[in-house]
N, CA, C and O atoms as a DFTB+ gen file, in Angstrom:
280 C
 N C O
     1  1    -232.718      57.896    -116.764
     2  2    -231.329      57.612    -116.151
     3  2    -230.168      58.765    -116.008
     4  3    -229.099      58.575    -115.427
     5  1    -230.524      59.885    -116.582
     6  2    -229.672      60.720    -116.510
     7  2    -230.462      62.108    -115.296
     8  3    -231.655      62.403    -115.211
     9  1    -229.426      62.635    -114.609
    10  2    -230.098      63.398    -113.345
    11  2    -229.183      64.387    -113.507
    12  3    -228.011      64.047    -113.340
    13  1    -229.455      65.801    -113.857
    14  2    -228.556      66.751    -113.586
    15  2    -227.110      66.585    -114.147
    16  3    -226.193      67.068    -113.482
    17  1    -226.832      65.948    -115.309
    18  2    -225.848      65.799    -116.196
    19  2    -225.200      64.364    -115.791
    20  3    -224.443      63.727    -116.523
    21  1    -225.597      64.003    -114.603
    22  2    -224.919      62.613    -114.290
    23  2    -225.696      61.437    -114.706
    24  3    -226.921      61.399    -114.590
    25  1    -225.040      60.542    -115.158
    26  2    -225.504      59.265    -115.439
    27  2    -225.933      58.261    -114.259
    28  3    -225.046      57.630    -113.685
    29  1    -227.356      58.095    -113.869
    30  2    -227.408      57.281    -112.622
    31  2    -228.225      56.035    -112.859
    32  3    -229.384      55.996    -113.270
    33  1    -227.472      55.060    -112.548
    34  2    -228.035      53.465    -113.056
    35  2    -228.638      53.003    -112.043
    36  3    -228.010      52.990    -110.985
    37  1    -229.955      52.516    -112.070
    38  2    -230.255      51.762    -110.961
    39  2    -229.893      50.142    -111.689
    40  3    -229.413      49.952    -112.807
    41  1    -230.357      48.922    -110.494
    42  2    -230.234      47.623    -110.568
    43  2    -231.017      47.178    -111.821
    44  3    -230.455      46.484    -112.668
    45  1    -232.506      47.624    -111.978
    46  2    -233.172      47.236    -112.897
    47  2    -232.734      47.733    -114.458
    48  3    -232.998      47.109    -115.486
    49  1    -232.211      48.642    -114.397
    50  2    -231.369      49.128    -115.661
    51  2    -230.323      48.487    -116.154
    52  3    -230.240      48.385    -117.378
    53  1    -229.442      47.996    -115.423
    54  2    -228.274      47.109    -115.390
    55  2    -228.878      45.924    -115.837
    56  3    -228.624      45.533    -116.976
    57  1    -229.632      45.301    -115.120
    58  2    -230.351      43.952    -115.569
    59  2    -230.806      43.878    -116.886
    60  3    -230.515      42.825    -117.454
    61  1    -231.556      44.850    -117.655
    62  2    -232.127      44.579    -118.653
    63  2    -231.196      44.889    -119.833
    64  3    -231.568      44.946    -121.005
    65  1    -229.890      45.092    -119.372
    66  2    -228.895      45.626    -120.876
    67  2    -228.287      44.157    -121.068
    68  3    -228.325      43.222    -120.268
    69  1    -227.644      44.210    -122.512
    70  2    -227.163      43.311    -123.192
    71  2    -225.681      43.148    -122.629
    72  3    -225.481      44.106    -121.881
    73  1    -224.647      42.384    -122.682
    74  2    -223.142      42.605    -122.404
    75  2    -222.922      43.585    -123.232
    76  3    -222.373      44.365    -122.453
    77  1    -222.941      44.066    -124.128
    78  2    -222.403      44.942    -125.065
    79  2    -222.727      46.465    -124.400
    80  3    -221.954      47.356    -124.049
    81  1    -224.319      46.372    -124.378
    82  2    -224.731      47.719    -123.646
    83  2    -224.191      47.998    -122.533
    84  3    -223.857      49.164    -122.321
    85  1    -223.970      46.948    -121.518
    86  2    -223.086      47.441    -120.386
    87  2    -221.952      47.800    -120.875
    88  3    -221.733      49.010    -120.814
    89  1    -221.090      47.098    -121.381
    90  2    -219.858      47.688    -121.697
    91  2    -219.745      49.110    -122.203
    92  3    -218.776      49.834    -121.972
    93  1    -220.865      49.475    -122.948
    94  2    -220.877      50.845    -123.412
    95  2    -221.089      51.804    -122.112
    96  3    -220.381      52.786    -121.888
    97  1    -222.286      51.327    -121.199
    98  2    -222.416      52.179    -120.254
    99  2    -221.170      52.123    -119.363
   100  3    -221.129      53.146    -118.680
   101  1    -220.268      51.404    -119.149
   102  2    -219.006      51.467    -118.483
   103  2    -218.179      52.398    -119.378
   104  3    -217.780      53.413    -118.807
   105  1    -217.934      52.294    -120.318
   106  2    -217.266      53.386    -120.983
   107  2    -217.550      54.761    -121.170
   108  3    -216.645      55.595    -121.123
   109  1    -218.950      55.125    -121.418
   110  2    -219.332      56.409    -121.108
   111  2    -219.501      56.765    -119.757
   112  3    -219.915      57.896    -119.503
   113  1    -219.267      56.049    -118.939
   114  2    -219.419      56.284    -117.412
   115  2    -217.718      56.801    -117.134
   116  3    -217.444      57.919    -116.697
   117  1    -216.903      55.973    -117.410
   118  2    -215.485      56.412    -117.319
   119  2    -214.969      57.628    -118.024
   120  3    -214.154      58.350    -117.450
   121  1    -215.434      57.928    -119.354
   122  2    -215.264      58.953    -120.088
   123  2    -215.870      60.521    -119.354
   124  3    -215.339      61.632    -119.328
   125  1    -216.950      60.125    -118.907
   126  2    -217.598      61.188    -118.180
   127  2    -217.023      61.566    -116.856
   128  3    -217.139      62.719    -116.442
   129  1    -216.219      60.354    -115.968
   130  2    -215.759      60.811    -115.217
   131  2    -214.183      61.446    -115.358
   132  3    -213.807      62.413    -114.696
   133  1    -213.590      60.941    -116.047
   134  2    -212.384      61.706    -116.901
   135  2    -212.348      63.097    -117.219
   136  3    -211.412      63.867    -117.002
   137  1    -213.558      63.380    -117.804
   138  2    -213.519      64.881    -118.146
   139  2    -214.204      65.595    -116.943
   140  3    -214.097      66.813    -116.800
   141  1    -214.934      64.785    -116.052
   142  2    -215.122      65.735    -114.542
   143  2    -213.921      66.062    -113.880
   144  3    -213.646      67.145    -113.363
   145  1    -213.121      64.891    -113.942
   146  2    -211.449      64.823    -113.473
   147  2    -210.726      65.996    -113.826
   148  3    -210.018      66.696    -113.102
   149  1    -210.957      66.100    -114.853
   150  2    -209.818      67.268    -115.726
   151  2    -210.246      68.590    -115.610
   152  3    -209.497      69.555    -115.759
   153  1    -211.762      68.675    -115.274
   154  2    -212.081      70.058    -115.027
   155  2    -211.910      70.467    -113.865
   156  3    -211.663      71.653    -113.646
   157  1    -212.043      69.236    -112.563
   158  2    -211.464      69.781    -111.261
   159  2    -209.916      69.971    -111.090
   160  3    -209.465      70.927    -110.458
   161  1    -209.099      68.991    -111.698
   162  2    -207.528      69.339    -111.816
   163  2    -207.334      70.565    -112.147
   164  3    -206.727      71.308    -111.377
   165  1    -207.799      70.998    -113.320
   166  2    -207.487      72.465    -113.959
   167  2    -207.720      73.674    -113.185
   168  3    -207.228      74.750    -113.526
   169  1    -208.360      73.554    -112.283
   170  2    -208.785      74.462    -110.992
   171  2    -207.895      74.488    -109.951
   172  3    -208.172      75.064    -108.899
   173  1    -206.515      73.740    -110.195
   174  2    -205.910      73.539    -108.820
   175  2    -205.532      74.714    -108.019
   176  3    -205.708      74.880    -106.812
   177  1    -204.787      75.788    -109.184
   178  2    -204.293      77.293    -108.963
   179  2    -205.057      78.119    -108.144
   180  3    -204.547      78.917    -107.358
   181  1    -206.535      77.931    -108.323
   182  2    -207.577      78.582    -107.567
   183  2    -207.453      78.089    -105.987
   184  3    -207.288      78.718    -104.942
   185  1    -207.602      76.717    -106.277
   186  2    -207.519      76.051    -104.618
   187  2    -206.461      76.680    -103.875
   188  3    -206.631      77.257    -102.801
   189  1    -205.126      76.524    -104.605
   190  2    -204.093      77.077    -103.972
   191  2    -204.279      78.395    -103.299
   192  3    -204.254      78.611    -102.087
   193  1    -204.458      79.192    -104.212
   194  2    -204.768      80.603    -104.129
   195  2    -205.502      80.813    -103.028
   196  3    -204.966      81.532    -102.185
   197  1    -206.713      80.341    -102.753
   198  2    -207.734      80.213    -102.128
   199  2    -206.940      79.870    -100.712
   200  3    -207.123      80.477     -99.657
   201  1    -206.136      78.905    -100.886
   202  2    -205.438      78.343     -99.336
   203  2    -204.297      79.211     -98.662
   204  3    -203.886      79.121     -97.505
   205  1    -203.779      80.294     -99.922
   206  2    -203.130      80.708     -99.376
   207  2    -203.677      82.382     -98.595
   208  3    -203.171      83.007     -97.663
   209  1    -204.694      82.638     -99.314
   210  2    -205.434      83.629     -98.662
   211  2    -205.712      83.448     -97.297
   212  3    -205.281      84.194     -96.418
   213  1    -206.454      82.426     -97.099
   214  2    -207.052      81.844     -95.854
   215  2    -205.976      81.706     -95.075
   216  3    -206.214      81.961     -93.894
   217  1    -204.765      81.362     -95.339
   218  2    -203.560      81.236     -94.380
   219  2    -203.347      82.576     -93.850
   220  3    -203.428      82.766     -92.637
   221  1    -203.031      83.707     -94.820
   222  2    -203.114      84.946     -94.581
   223  2    -204.027      85.522     -93.270
   224  3    -203.708      85.957     -92.164
   225  1    -205.372      85.296     -93.980
   226  2    -206.086      85.887     -92.893
   227  2    -206.305      84.973     -91.473
   228  3    -206.789      85.554     -90.501
   229  1    -205.970      83.649     -91.375
   230  2    -206.054      83.098     -90.007
   231  2    -204.714      83.540     -89.304
   232  3    -204.628      83.679     -88.084
   233  1    -203.811      83.722     -90.070
   234  2    -202.725      84.160     -89.402
   235  2    -202.982      85.773     -88.708
   236  3    -202.803      86.022     -87.516
   237  1    -203.281      86.431     -89.390
   238  2    -203.493      87.820     -89.015
   239  2    -204.830      87.849     -87.892
   240  3    -205.157      88.862     -87.274
   241  1    -205.412      86.717     -87.795
   242  2    -206.758      86.954     -86.663
   243  2    -205.947      86.089     -85.791
   244  3    -206.224      86.299     -84.610
   245  1    -204.995      85.143     -85.969
   246  2    -204.379      84.453     -84.549
   247  2    -203.342      85.503     -83.982
   248  3    -203.107      85.447     -82.775
   249  1    -202.605      86.601     -84.870
   250  2    -201.745      87.296     -84.612
   251  2    -202.588      88.568     -83.494
   252  3    -202.247      88.728     -82.322
   253  1    -203.394      89.136     -83.984
   254  2    -204.528      89.977     -83.213
   255  2    -205.123      89.040     -82.378
   256  3    -205.552      89.693     -81.427
   257  1    -205.356      87.986     -82.230
   258  2    -206.093      87.195     -81.313
   259  2    -205.363      87.203     -79.766
   260  3    -205.831      87.359     -78.638
   261  1    -203.804      86.926     -80.345
   262  2    -203.055      86.871     -79.287
   263  2    -202.597      88.224     -78.756
   264  3    -202.234      88.255     -77.580
   265  1    -202.568      89.305     -79.447
   266  2    -202.193      90.594     -78.857
   267  2    -203.440      90.895     -78.169
   268  3    -203.166      91.422     -77.091
   269  1    -204.571      90.792     -78.323
   270  2    -205.783      91.238     -77.532
   271  2    -205.960      90.791     -76.199
   272  3    -206.062      91.344     -75.103
   273  1    -205.968      89.423     -76.692
   274  2    -206.079      88.320     -75.509
   275  2    -204.891      88.304     -74.543
   276  3    -205.269      88.080     -73.393
   277  1    -203.579      88.471     -74.661
   278  2    -202.738      88.242     -73.724
   279  2    -202.040      89.257     -73.571
   280  3    -201.153      89.273     -72.717
């Protein structure tokens, strides 16, 4: 059921579970998603920094491209 740290449920796995087991599967899946989203959101500063540097590089490339081509 688990592959690379992710829980992968197949239809046959779900059908064989009791309602209580299904509730726990849903709960565990939501907890897993929450922890993964927190990790992604905590790296927002890195994304903003890379976007800023990409803008500088792209702007410089456009500026020099216009100067050389025009």
